[in-house]
Steps between C-alpha positions, in 0.01 A plus 500: 500500500278196548280416202277198564394300190130474426492124567574555871203545733472809714367296792674223690546153362151382587350770277247600764381857531517694721792375703346670801177685546521872566256783569617691189416199280159473664445872439602476132274204433200585718486874565589683178184427301359849554816680386475584131857613425809283512730791589308559825520130586871499418574795731306349789671166446843665525398690812377176656831332410693770686268470801562123497877551509583446131732797425364612163635843404392496135259287295380500141233326298547493122221401262401528135203723421463473120400865496518660152778732626677283760617141509491480877522670835695482823353561844780598736506573871762608753462468874321807633291562187125513572420420137683320224627678189446369148731517197411391148721325244489578131478241226849402389642505854584129472769577242678759718819434696321606819253213460743243356726553803227469761336248735180533297673363191664220702158392623356530150769258381384240751667563835274448802704730725753779473687565827782751547686640797551870428749587776784287372697685233545448221152365433527175308282635221507882502159538340375861496210441740714307748775766493231765561360313800848447643564874473178559694640299790299181446687184596303203367258441212275222377272486193240229446260426212128546540331231291152567366264291287609375157869569549473873570792595725567814699753579772526601865816616673604579856810675636628575849751738654585296809868429562468125462244505218198272498506205738431148375157508662425838334570358155296189576202711604525735199495193275195372687325830423543465123220246425249702701618826345465337156135417567420838653678698229368307201138601539591866565738515205244332275246761614750771401555329164125468440445868579800602287382296202145632528615862533734448203233365269172659615606802712477569876127577524389197300748279686347610832156401371624159387690431824189604692307223327367650175581185304160386376371590157301823514650624827667839514466861608423845361730802534425863411807636328663721243585265215786515253568287192823540303582330172795505260457598135614283208663244726380212284701643210803550725469140620502379141810700406725468804670198664318343792753605768489862381121496502488364857757755618310789339170379647645462850663845482166649394317332787766624746458855372122488539465278809750651742321838526165325547626287787696788655187718507280236662339349191450130444564322172226243461583356160767493235309461175756399238675831438257696720411529865199577718554687826277655765534764770233416761295805594539428871855630453548871555532691169480179296426685175791740543729207574388336177575819305842526667568139399416574138725804496791303649434218257510745206838625621625143540383410150678804353825384662441142387443611142825697509674176596314309229605756239861461612473125442324549163187353650148624419338785694224358722168681482210439735147600588344547844131501590375618841155475659331483838267229628464158652738216423361155573754235597375152440589137447402431142570190293424132476422278797866394526695796362429848636638845434463767768423781259328837486185586311232766485369793295762737644779277372337491156474880484865534600594263220292697249676822605839336450391393153377852426854637545584354157219695333554840661879487505535562875704252709287546814120530515274505803129515564311801629409296810868464584576865423217613726635290787861614458575794728818566302322536165658833407729325252217319324360618167146428383506382139131431445216248507571159348278195445643178640399153389239354734389833644178668399620857549834666413720578798722794579865424433802680641870481421818600681663810361873487430583706806352253749 
């Protein structure tokens, strides 16, 4: 094992880069601007390396994503693969033995290179990943850090299955690739991070609008959709009576129970509103209204299971109300000149909110407008409960509920 300290330069003593010009470097720097995805660039780079005589049999690119579910991802490629594969890493991976005994951790601790011959047994450090690669018939391995702006570090690795391993000139050229790969990968990874953060906080449809340039105050779009608002009951009282960590856990479990069916059935959650949420099912989707109803039914089942768990922990039973309507949702940048919120507004949203509030008065957990019921082809399980006045509307509207069998 050869671990090079971080104070040693990757290039020769004069510090110049590159040590020799090469067509692959020219391609990375000058001809990849039109390729949006780093995994495609990475695959083509590896294929070009093989064509140039560098015997790469396996290569990986590891980077942090800061996704709400995953800490990072690994792009990996084996010779002969037309496309790279991608794995994700969960939060907490850095405390596992698999990570602590790995080249990635060695680089994180400051090494500028991890090199290991894999065909000489026993391997000096029998780390799990190196033992796995040796069992696959690979003979030589090198991992190098990818340095991005402000100290953000990622990792690239290469392995070969040639009898003699990598030649000195192979290693020198792979090291020469790293600065260019750092530049090329940083902008793509930052694009992924920007999209991930936007989708996490404003949803996929709104994030597309923002990335497409809807960043000025007043800009936005209008979508015709089935609209759903869900809100918890008495959560302020629960928050006052229960410890903070319990409250956060209960709230997250509730949102999981409600949100997963919505997303599975093609809905989009636009807003989390304290202990409530606003979601839409765009009408350009086939059977959008039926998908919304299926989401509510699955959510009701999830909430029943969650409340069984809460009862077993002596926690309060969580009650909720759902309002459903049909109409236009207007996305828009609203706020001050320097601080904007990409939010949703419009009369249809207001009516949906009024219907959710009406659930408290009529004692039904789910209420929907006549307009929605008329549009739903699967309305056989809906029950008309009457005409009701809603604040802000001149005329009462027909209101429907879901019967217990739906």
